[in-house]
C-alpha positions as CSV (number, residue, x, y, z in Angstrom):
1,M,-80.3,18.9,15.6
2,K,-77.4,21.3,16.3
3,I,-77.2,22.9,19.7
4,V,-74.9,25.7,20.7
5,V,-74.3,26.7,24.3
6,I,-72.8,30.1,24.8
7,S,-71.5,30.6,28.4
8,S,-68.3,31.3,30.3
9,M,-70.0,30.4,33.6
10,L,-70.7,26.7,33.2
11,K,-68.9,24.1,35.2
12,D,-68.0,20.6,34.0
13,A,-71.0,19.1,35.8
14,H,-73.3,21.5,33.9
15,K,-71.8,20.7,30.6
16,E,-72.1,17.0,31.2
17,L,-75.8,17.3,32.1
18,I,-76.4,19.3,28.9
19,R,-74.5,16.8,26.8
20,K,-76.5,13.9,28.2
21,T,-79.7,15.7,27.7
22,A,-78.9,16.7,24.2
23,Q,-78.1,13.1,23.3
24,E,-81.4,12.0,24.8
25,A,-83.2,14.7,22.8
26,G,-81.5,13.6,19.6
27,G,-79.1,16.5,19.2
28,T,-75.4,17.3,19.3
29,V,-74.0,20.2,21.4
30,I,-70.9,22.4,21.4
31,F,-69.9,24.8,24.0
32,V,-68.3,28.2,23.4
33,E,-67.6,31.1,25.8
34,R,-68.5,33.9,23.3
35,E,-70.8,34.0,20.4
36,E,-68.0,35.0,18.0
37,D,-66.3,31.7,18.9
38,I,-69.1,29.7,17.2
39,P,-67.4,27.6,14.4
40,D,-68.6,28.3,10.9
41,D,-70.1,24.8,10.5
42,Q,-72.3,25.4,13.6
43,K,-73.7,28.8,12.7
44,D,-76.7,27.1,11.2
45,C,-77.6,25.7,14.5
46,E,-81.2,25.0,15.4
47,I,-81.0,25.8,19.1
48,I,-78.9,28.3,21.1
49,Y,-78.8,28.4,24.9
50,G,-77.1,31.7,25.7
51,F,-77.0,35.3,24.4
52,G,-76.8,34.6,20.6
53,M,-78.0,37.9,19.3
54,E,-75.8,38.1,16.2
55,T,-76.7,34.6,15.2
56,A,-80.4,35.3,15.7
57,R,-80.2,38.3,13.4
58,A,-78.3,36.4,10.7
59,S,-79.6,32.8,10.7
60,K,-83.0,31.7,9.5
61,A,-82.0,28.2,10.7
62,L,-82.4,29.1,14.3
63,K,-85.7,27.8,15.7
64,W,-85.3,28.2,19.4
65,L,-83.3,30.8,21.5
66,S,-83.2,29.9,25.2
67,V,-81.7,32.9,27.1
68,P,-80.4,32.5,30.6
69,S,-81.9,35.9,31.6
70,A,-85.4,36.5,32.9
71,G,-86.0,39.9,31.1
72,V,-86.3,39.7,27.4
73,D,-87.2,43.2,26.3
74,Y,-83.9,43.4,24.3
75,L,-85.1,40.5,22.1
76,L,-88.5,42.0,21.1
77,K,-87.2,44.8,18.9
78,P,-87.9,44.6,15.2
79,G,-85.2,42.9,13.2
80,T,-83.8,40.9,16.1
81,F,-84.6,37.6,14.4
82,A,-84.0,36.5,10.8
83,N,-86.5,33.8,11.5
84,E,-89.5,35.6,13.0
85,D,-91.0,32.3,14.1
86,C,-88.0,31.5,16.3
87,I,-89.2,30.5,19.8
88,I,-87.9,32.5,22.6
89,T,-87.8,31.1,26.1
90,N,-86.4,32.8,29.2
91,S,-85.0,31.5,32.5
92,S,-87.7,32.8,34.8
93,G,-87.8,30.6,37.9
94,S,-84.1,30.5,38.4
95,Y,-83.6,34.1,39.8
96,G,-86.2,34.2,42.6
97,V,-83.8,33.2,45.4
98,T,-80.9,35.4,44.5
99,I,-83.0,38.5,43.8
100,A,-85.2,38.0,46.9
101,E,-82.1,37.9,49.0
102,H,-80.9,41.1,47.3
103,I,-84.2,42.9,48.1
104,I,-83.9,41.8,51.7
105,G,-80.3,43.0,51.8
106,V,-80.8,46.5,50.4
107,T,-84.0,46.9,52.5
108,L,-82.0,46.3,55.7
109,V,-79.2,48.5,54.5
110,M,-81.7,51.4,54.1
111,M,-83.9,50.8,57.1
112,R,-81.0,50.1,59.5
113,K,-78.8,52.8,58.1
114,L,-76.0,50.4,57.4
115,D,-74.7,52.5,54.6
116,V,-74.4,55.5,56.9
117,F,-72.4,53.4,59.4
118,Q,-70.2,52.0,56.6
119,R,-69.3,55.5,55.4
120,S,-68.3,56.5,58.9
121,S,-66.2,53.4,59.3
122,D,-64.5,54.1,56.0
123,K,-63.3,57.3,57.6
124,A,-62.4,55.6,60.9
125,V,-65.2,57.4,62.7
126,W,-67.1,55.9,65.6
127,S,-70.5,57.3,64.8
128,K,-73.4,57.9,67.1
129,P,-76.7,55.9,66.9
130,V,-79.2,57.2,64.5
131,P,-83.0,56.5,64.2
132,Q,-83.7,53.3,62.4
133,R,-86.7,51.5,60.9
134,S,-87.8,47.9,60.8
135,I,-89.4,45.5,58.3
136,K,-91.5,44.3,61.3
137,D,-94.9,46.0,61.2
138,S,-94.1,47.6,57.8
139,R,-96.8,47.6,55.1
140,I,-95.2,46.0,52.0
141,L,-96.5,46.2,48.5
142,V,-95.0,43.9,45.9
143,L,-95.6,45.1,42.3
144,G,-95.2,41.9,40.3
145,T,-96.1,38.5,41.7
146,G,-94.0,36.2,39.5
147,D,-91.2,34.0,40.8
148,I,-89.2,37.0,42.1
149,G,-92.1,38.6,43.9
150,C,-93.2,35.4,45.5
151,C,-89.7,34.4,46.6
152,F,-89.3,37.8,48.2
153,A,-92.7,37.6,50.0
154,K,-91.9,34.2,51.4
155,R,-88.7,35.5,52.9
156,A,-90.1,38.9,54.0
157,K,-92.9,37.0,55.9
158,A,-90.3,35.9,58.5
159,F,-89.6,39.5,59.4
160,E,-93.2,39.9,60.6
161,P,-94.5,42.8,58.5
162,L,-97.9,44.2,59.2
163,C,-99.0,43.0,55.7
164,I,-97.7,41.9,52.3
165,T,-99.9,42.8,49.4
166,G,-99.2,41.5,45.9
167,V,-100.2,43.5,42.8
168,C,-100.5,42.0,39.3
169,R,-102.6,42.5,36.2
170,S,-105.0,39.6,36.9
171,G,-105.3,40.1,40.6
172,I,-104.8,36.4,41.0
173,C,-101.8,34.6,42.7
174,E,-102.0,31.5,44.8
175,D,-98.8,32.1,46.8
176,P,-99.8,32.0,50.5
177,S,-97.0,34.4,51.5
178,F,-99.2,37.3,50.3
179,D,-101.9,38.5,52.7
180,S,-103.9,39.8,49.7
181,I,-103.6,40.1,45.9
182,R,-104.9,43.2,44.1
183,K,-105.1,44.2,40.5
184,T,-102.7,46.7,39.0
185,E,-105.6,49.1,38.3
186,E,-105.9,49.5,42.1
187,L,-102.3,50.7,42.6
188,D,-103.3,54.3,43.3
189,Q,-105.5,53.2,46.2
190,L,-102.8,51.0,47.6
191,L,-99.8,53.3,47.5
192,P,-101.0,55.6,50.4
193,E,-100.8,52.5,52.7
194,T,-97.3,51.4,51.6
195,D,-94.2,51.7,53.7
196,L,-92.0,49.6,51.3
197,L,-92.7,49.3,47.6
198,V,-90.9,46.4,45.9
199,M,-91.0,46.5,42.1
200,C,-90.4,43.2,40.1
201,L,-91.9,44.2,36.7
202,P,-90.8,43.3,33.2
203,D,-90.5,46.0,30.6
204,T,-93.8,46.4,28.7
205,P,-95.8,49.4,27.4
206,S,-98.1,49.1,30.4
207,T,-95.2,49.1,33.0
208,R,-93.1,52.0,31.7
209,D,-93.0,54.9,34.2
210,I,-95.7,53.1,36.2
211,L,-94.0,54.8,39.3
212,S,-94.6,58.3,38.1
213,A,-94.2,61.6,40.0
214,E,-97.9,61.5,40.7
215,R,-97.8,58.0,42.2
216,I,-94.7,58.8,44.3
217,S,-96.7,61.7,45.7
218,L,-99.4,59.2,46.8
219,M,-96.9,57.3,49.0
220,P,-96.6,58.1,52.7
221,D,-93.8,60.4,53.8
222,G,-90.7,58.3,54.7
223,A,-91.6,55.3,52.5
224,Y,-89.0,53.2,50.7
225,V,-88.7,51.9,47.1
226,V,-86.8,48.9,45.8
227,N,-86.6,48.2,42.0
228,V,-85.2,44.9,40.7
229,G,-87.3,44.6,37.6
230,R,-86.6,47.1,34.8
231,G,-85.4,50.7,35.0
232,S,-88.1,51.8,32.6
233,A,-90.7,51.3,35.4
234,I,-89.7,54.5,37.3
235,D,-89.6,58.2,36.5
236,E,-86.0,58.5,37.7
237,D,-86.0,62.3,38.0
238,A,-89.2,62.2,40.0
239,L,-87.7,59.6,42.3
240,A,-84.5,61.7,42.8
241,D,-86.6,64.7,43.6
242,A,-88.5,62.7,46.2
243,L,-85.3,61.6,47.8
244,V,-83.8,65.1,47.8
245,S,-86.9,66.6,49.4
246,G,-87.2,63.8,52.0
247,K,-90.6,62.7,50.7
248,L,-89.0,59.2,50.4
249,A,-86.7,57.9,53.2
250,G,-84.7,55.8,50.8
251,A,-84.6,53.9,47.5
252,A,-82.5,51.0,46.2
253,L,-82.2,50.6,42.4
254,D,-80.5,47.7,40.7
255,V,-81.9,48.6,37.2
256,F,-81.9,51.9,35.3
257,K,-83.3,53.3,32.1
258,T,-79.7,53.6,30.7
259,E,-77.2,51.0,31.7
260,P,-74.4,51.3,32.6
261,L,-75.6,54.4,34.5
262,P,-73.9,57.4,32.9
263,Q,-71.3,59.1,35.1
264,N,-73.1,62.4,34.7
265,S,-76.4,61.0,36.0
266,R,-77.8,62.9,39.0
267,L,-78.6,59.6,40.6
268,W,-75.0,59.1,41.6
269,N,-75.3,62.1,43.9
270,T,-78.8,61.6,45.1
271,P,-79.1,61.2,48.9
272,N,-80.5,58.0,50.5
273,L,-80.2,56.1,47.2
274,V,-78.5,52.7,47.2
275,I,-77.2,51.9,43.7
276,T,-76.1,48.5,42.5
277,P,-75.0,47.8,38.9
278,H,-77.7,45.3,37.8
279,V,-76.3,42.5,40.0
280,A,-79.4,41.3,41.9
281,G,-79.7,38.4,39.4
282,N,-76.9,37.2,37.1
283,L,-75.5,33.7,37.3
284,T,-73.0,34.5,40.1
285,L,-74.9,32.4,42.7
286,E,-74.4,28.7,42.3
287,H,-78.1,27.9,43.0
288,T,-79.1,30.3,40.2
289,L,-76.8,28.7,37.7
290,N,-77.9,25.2,38.7
291,V,-81.6,25.9,38.3
292,N,-80.9,27.8,35.0
293,V,-79.2,24.9,33.4
294,E,-81.9,22.5,34.7
295,L,-84.7,24.6,33.2
296,F,-82.9,24.5,29.8
297,C,-82.4,20.8,30.0
298,E,-86.1,20.2,30.9
299,N,-87.1,22.2,27.9
300,L,-84.6,20.5,25.7
301,I,-86.3,17.1,26.4
302,K,-89.6,18.7,25.6
303,Y,-88.3,20.1,22.4
304,G,-86.9,16.8,21.3
305,K,-90.3,15.2,21.9
306,G,-92.2,18.0,20.1
307,L,-93.9,19.1,23.3
308,P,-94.8,22.7,24.3
309,L,-91.9,24.4,26.0
310,N,-92.0,26.1,29.4
311,N,-91.3,29.9,29.7
312,V,-92.2,30.7,26.1
313,I,-92.2,34.4,25.6
314,D,-95.4,36.0,24.2
315,R,-94.1,38.7,21.9
316,E,-97.2,40.8,22.2
317,K,-97.2,40.8,26.0
318,G,-93.5,41.2,26.3
319,Y,-93.0,38.3,28.8
């Protein structure tokens, strides 16, 4: 069983853990930093941990692609796999902490006007106090109650919001950090009572443009929006219009319909918009990298024993 690991982020301890796990699973492993560095005699590998897109398109020998990302929409397009039966697993479960901290961070930036003060300090200006808002007593709606949404709700609870409501397709989530869980079909009834909307959704047909102009209009004046899921979930022009008009007090976007965000995008010049370049997740936090590797190793043992894997992607659902 040939295993190829594609990553420039791994430390020696990670590689050693993967080597030991591969041996226990009955396989051999090589490490490369880029997909183009895979040796010719390893291109027929059975397993890839990393972003092995070209290999997936070319090799029918590939049986399992384990990607270190949570989102997998880029893998679900026709023609992505030479072997259509190739198992896809993602690394959901490793990004909750880092993305939850990002959400808290950008929310405080917006509500406490930290970006305003930073711009003044960049110009050596001692600015006057401006009205601020607080997470305390805010009504928070979390759209998506997976790992990221739950990790955020747990941390947001410490700020004493008035309520934290989770929204998902099933209307079922056991995480005690949420005060209530509602179904996605109830979104229109929930938005008018939302001060902070946090979006943690994958890219699926049912989530695209879920935050439309009509739904933005349902939100209270002065509400905030944070999106760390996929850019496809928001009508970006409608969001920009709402920020320009003052309907929304602020928004923080880490994901966009087109990435990198084009230089001519109106979003760059939209007021009260915090833009980050898809960095809420990634493997830049050591905790995230550690958990990511551990998830792969746990699955590798299962694979070697012929057991069902964790985080298997349902191609029909898109996650």
